[in-house]
C-alpha positions in Angstrom: 0.0 -0.1 -0.2 1.3 3.3 -1.0 1.5 6.5 1.6 0.2 9.7 0.5 3.6 11.2 -0.1 3.4 8.7 -3.0 0.2 9.9 -4.5 -0.4 13.2 -3.6 2.3 16.0 -3.0 2.5 19.7 -3.4 5.9 21.2 -4.7 6.7 24.9 -3.8 9.1 26.9 -5.6 10.4 30.3 -4.8 12.6 32.6 -6.4 13.6 36.2 -7.0 12.4 38.0 -10.0 12.8 41.8 -11.3 9.5 41.7 -12.9 6.0 40.5 -12.0 5.6 37.9 -14.9 8.8 35.9 -13.6 10.5 35.9 -17.2 13.9 35.6 -15.4 13.3 33.9 -12.1 16.7 33.1 -10.0 15.1 30.2 -8.2 16.4 30.0 -4.6 14.3 27.2 -3.0 12.2 24.1 -3.8 10.3 21.7 -1.6 8.1 18.9 -1.6 5.7 18.5 1.0 2.7 16.2 1.7 0.7 18.1 4.4 -2.4 19.2 3.0 -4.4 21.7 5.2 -7.8 21.0 6.4 -9.3 23.7 4.0 -8.0 22.0 1.2 -9.1 18.4 2.2 -12.8 20.1 3.1 -13.1 21.6 -0.4 -11.7 18.6 -2.3 -14.4 16.4 -0.3 -17.2 19.1 -1.2 -16.5 19.1 -4.7 -16.1 15.0 -5.1 -20.1 14.6 -4.1 -22.6 12.1 -4.8 -25.5 12.7 -7.3 -27.8 15.2 -5.4 -31.5 15.4 -5.6 -32.6 18.4 -8.1 -33.0 21.2 -5.4 -30.1 19.8 -2.9 -27.4 22.4 -2.4 -23.9 21.4 -1.3 -21.9 23.6 1.1 -19.0 23.0 3.0 -17.5 24.9 6.3 -14.0 26.1 5.7 -11.9 28.8 8.1 -11.1 32.0 6.5 -7.7 34.0 7.0 -9.3 35.4 10.1 -9.9 32.1 11.4 -13.7 32.4 11.3 -15.9 29.5 10.0 -17.7 30.4 6.8 -20.1 28.1 4.8 -19.0 28.1 1.0 -21.4 26.9 -1.3 -19.8 24.2 -4.0 -23.2 23.8 -5.6 -26.7 25.6 -5.1 -29.7 25.0 -7.4 -32.1 27.5 -6.2 -32.5 31.0 -4.9 -29.9 33.7 -5.0 -26.7 32.0 -6.1 -23.7 32.0 -3.4 -21.8 29.5 -5.3 -18.1 30.1 -4.9 -17.3 29.7 -8.6 -20.0 32.5 -9.4 -18.0 36.0 -9.1 -15.6 37.3 -11.4 -13.3 38.2 -8.5 -13.1 34.5 -7.4 -9.6 32.7 -8.0 -6.5 31.8 -6.1 -3.7 34.1 -4.7 -0.1 33.5 -3.6 1.5 34.9 -0.3 4.6 34.7 1.3 6.0 35.6 5.1 8.8 35.5 7.1 7.7 32.9 10.0 9.5 29.8 10.1 6.9 28.3 12.8 6.1 24.6 11.4 3.2 24.0 9.3 0.2 22.5 10.8 -3.0 20.9 9.3 -5.1 23.5 10.9 -3.3 26.6 9.8 -5.5 29.1 8.1 -3.3 32.0 7.3 0.3 32.9 7.0 2.1 33.9 10.3 3.9 36.9 9.5 3.1 38.0 5.9 5.2 40.2 3.6 3.6 42.2 1.0 0.1 41.6 -0.2 -1.6 38.5 -1.6 -1.1 38.2 -5.2 -3.2 36.8 -8.0 -1.8 33.4 -9.5 -1.9 32.8 -13.2 -4.4 30.3 -14.6 -3.6 26.7 -13.3 -1.9 24.5 -16.1 -2.6 20.8 -16.1 0.1 18.5 -17.7 -1.2 15.1 -18.7 1.5 13.3 -19.2 3.1 14.2 -15.5 -0.1 14.6 -13.6 0.7 18.0 -12.4 -1.1 21.3 -12.0 0.7 24.3 -11.6 0.2 28.0 -10.5 2.4 30.7 -10.3 2.2 34.2 -9.3 4.7 36.9 -7.7 4.4 39.0 -4.5 6.1 42.7 -4.7 8.2 43.3 -1.9 8.9 47.0 -1.7 11.2 46.4 1.3 12.5 43.1 0.5 12.9 40.4 3.1 13.3 36.8 4.0 10.9 34.7 2.9 10.3 31.4 4.9 6.8 30.5 4.4 4.5 30.4 1.6 0.9 30.2 1.1 -1.5 29.3 -1.6 -5.3 30.4 -1.0 -8.5 30.6 -2.6 -10.6 33.6 -2.9 -14.2 32.5 -2.8 -17.7 33.6 -2.3 -19.2 32.3 0.7 -22.7 32.7 2.1 -22.2 36.4 3.1 -19.5 37.8 0.8 -16.2 37.2 -0.4 -13.5 35.4 1.6 -9.9 34.2 1.4 -9.5 30.7 2.5 -5.8 29.2 2.8 -5.5 26.0 1.2 -1.6 25.5 1.4 0.9 26.9 3.7 4.5 25.4 3.6 7.8 26.5 5.6 10.8 26.6 3.2 14.8 27.3 3.7 15.3 31.3 3.8 15.2 33.1 0.8 16.4 36.5 0.8 14.5 39.0 -1.6 15.9 42.5 -2.4 14.0 45.6 -2.0 11.9 46.5 -4.9 12.2 42.7 -6.1 9.3 40.2 -6.6 9.2 36.8 -4.7 7.9 34.7 -7.6 6.3 31.3 -6.2 5.1 28.5 -8.0 2.9 25.7 -6.6 2.8 22.5 -8.2 0.2 19.8 -7.2 1.3 16.4 -7.9 -1.4 13.8 -8.5 
């Protein structure tokens, strides 16, 4: 029998770039991890669901980045639609921080964030390797040492839009110069 780390892992790479597109990334750290945060497991379990009755909605409860439980609708068939896919603002974001506190399955935010959350590119599925890759860059006006990296979903929940951390990983120190971009690549290995 194979363990989780043989069938589902996440690889995070961090580098420094002069521009947000990451044309000339100087990669500085790469780490493969198999710690999946509760929010990601809850979301995946909600997406893979039985065929419901015509009017049966499906929601999951996840912690947003403030630690508050929020009802996120994976599917809703009647009434006003609070589905998390149903807004132009929904998507995924990348963040970086300076904390070296060990990652835990119950994490719901970065510990010490540097810069702002930044949008990712569209995920790219590579059939031959079974990998989904997302990239994004965080501008660090003052520079800093990146030790933690996060990937979150920005989804609609029952009362508005919220941020839900899906992965948080602690990496070896990556120094990013002032006015540079921390370029982050998350790869989900299936």
